[in-house]
N, C-alpha and C positions, 0 to 999 in steps of 0.2 A: 502507453503508461492509462488509454483508457480501459481494462479490465483491472488494472488497480486502482484508478477513479472507481471505478463501479464495487469491488468488492468497498472500500471506505468508507462508501457513501449507501451501502446497508449492512456499517455494523451493529447490532441490538443496539438497543437501548442502554443496554449495564456499561458502554464505554463510553466513559468525559471523556478520554482521551488518548491522540497516537500519534504521536511523532517519530522524526528519527532522517534517515538516509538512507536512498537509495538510486540503486540504477536502473537502465531499464532494454533489455532486448535490444530496442532496434534506434541506441544508443548506449553502450555500457560501457565508454569510457566518461563522461558527463554523470558524474556527483550529483542527487536533487536532495534533495531535505524539505520536506512532507509535515504538515500541521494539521489536526483533524480534533474540532470541537461538534456536536452538535447544530448545524448550521453555519459550517464555518470548514472546506476542505484550502487549503492555499500547497503547489505544490511548484519549486522555485529552483530551477539552477546555483548549485550552490558553490566554493571554492572548499573545497576536502583537501589538504594532499593524499589525509593515509584513508586507504581501506576498509582497513582494518575496523576502520568504525562507524560501518556499513551493517545497518540495523537500525530497526524500529521497536516502540515501547507501548506496549498498552493499559492504558488509567482503566480498571473501572472497578463492576465490583458483581461476585459469582459466575465471572469468566471460563469461559468451555475453549481451557489453549488449545486444545490440541482440535475440538475443531475450527479457531482461528485460523492454528497454524496449514490445516488441510486448505482454507478455502484458500489460502496467502499464496500458496506452494497450485494453485492453481489457478488465478489467479498470474503466475506468470511463469505459465507454460506458452510456448508459442501460438495465435490462432487458426488453424491449417484453412483454404481461401474454401473451405468447404461448412466453415462452421459461424455462429456469428450468435453473440452475443444484445441480446434487449437493453438499453440505454436511455433510462425515461429525460 
């Protein structure tokens, strides 16, 4: 989850809101709901039975969809013990 939190924290200012349902590599059975607006981030477990609803929505202006998708995919990749990501 830290990689996903970092991804959301680094979203460009053109993103006004993001929300959706996700799972994480370390706990794939638990579905989480996330809500983001600049200055606010909330991620918590959520009782959702329909896994086909796992998706995110990013609302903003002039968004680079391919770039956002690439960054999101990168944060979902497992991190080896030899790599580290700086967090603020």
